[in-house]
N, C-alpha and C positions, 0 to 999 in steps of 0.2 A: 592411417590416423586413428589417435585415440580420443575415446570419446571423453568430452570436459568431466571433471568431477563434479558432480552435484554435493552442496555444502550439506553437512549432515549436524544435528543437533549434538551436543557429547551425550553419552548413555548416563553417566554418572557425575556428576559434577562434585560432590563434596562427599565423604564421608566419614564416619565418627566412631569409632568403635571400642567398649569399654567394657573390661569384666568384673564383675560385681559380687560380693559374697552372697551364697543366697539364705538372706537375712529379711527380716523388714524392712533392716535399715538401708541393707539393700536395694531394695525395691524402691525406698523414698528416694534414697539420692541418685538412682536411674533416671528418675522423673525428673529431678532437678538438674541433672547433668543437662537434661535430652532440650530442656527449654533453655537451658543456656546456648547450648550448642544451635537451636533453632534461631535464636536471638543474634547470635555471632553471624548466624547464616542472612539475616536479612528477614527474619520471619518473627516480628515482636511479639513480646510477653503480652496476652491479653487480646491478641485477635482470634478471631475463629479455626482458624488452621492449628497456630498455637495449643490454645485449648484444646481440640480433637485429640492432637498427638498426644498432648498430654495426658487426657481421658487412657487415650489407647496404653501408651505405655506404662501407666500403671496398673491396667489390670493387666497385661502380658506378662507383666514382671512381677506381680502379685502371683498368680499362677504358676510364674515359674518356681516363686518361693514355697508356695505351699504343695501344690503337686507334683514339681521339676524337680526338686530338692536330692540330692544324692550327699548325704555327711560328707565332707572334707571336699565336695567342687562348690567351682563358683558357676553364675550365669553369666550371658553375653550379649550387652543391646548393641547393639549396628545402625544407625541412621545414616539415609543414604539422600542427598537433594538428584532425584533424575527427573529427568525428561517429565517434565508436569508434576510430579508430584514428592511428595517423602515417601521414602519406604522405612519401616519399622520393622527389626527382625530381634526375639531374644528367643535366645538358645539355652537349654539346660542340656543337662547328661542324662536325664532318664527315659528311656523309651515309653514306658509303661506306667500310669492309662497316658493314652494319645486320646488328646482333645477333640471332640466331633470335625467332619467337617463342614467346611462352610453352607452346606445344605442343610447338615442335621441338626444346626444347632436350636435347640427347644426355647422356647418361650419359658420362663419358670411362672409358678404360680403367684396372684399377688402376696399372699403368705410367706411364702419359703424364704429361708434365710440366706441359701446361697445362689449361685448359679446363673448368677446375671452377668458376669464379667464377660463372657463371649457373646453374649448377646449385646451387650456393646458395641464391642469389637464388629459385630457384624452390621451395626445399625450408622455408624460413624465411619466406620473405613470407606473408602469405595471399591477396595477389591483386600481378599484376605486369604492366605492357605496353610496348611500343616505341612512340613515337610522332614524328610529323615535326615538327621544332621547328619554332615561328611565331616572330617570320617567319625562312623559311628561310636558308640551306642550316643542315643538322643534326639531330639527333634528341635526344629524349627519352625514359630509362628510369625509369620510374614504376613505387615498389613502395610497399605499404601493408601496414603491422604492426598488426594489431589488441591494443588495450592496455585490458585490463579497469577498468573501474573510471575509463574516461575524465572523467565529467562531474565529477566529484571535481576532477580536477587543473583542470578550466575553472575551477571554483569559488573552488582556492588560488589560480590565477594572475593574478585578476582584480585590478586595483589599486582599491583603496579610494577608496570616493566619499566 
């Protein structure tokens, strides 16, 4: 006799991926596309989760444009609605400089003109990390924002049978 199957929640519910030019316009477009995709998934504009994700997307894509740009190469934005959260991944093709690991992000001095992007990501994301891009070269910065009631979003976003 085989054991009964235990119902499992799907690991990834929905995914959105877009390659964008490594320009300020591409970073701005990434934020707009992310907000529209979240809205399509049932996370409305102006809610806490949407606002938090917008800031994280803005910071990570700005970093990809400023620090990760390789002439002639794009960056990639990937959003995934996963169990309990939204995962944001921004991938560029530059290996160095590599952002600091989550525990090594320093708090900038009040009058410093830069260095707040990853501090914001660290403060807003439930989890985040820096990964080597597969296939090389490059890196991916991945952040997750917990979304209360995510299961109701999944049911809302399902196509009609």
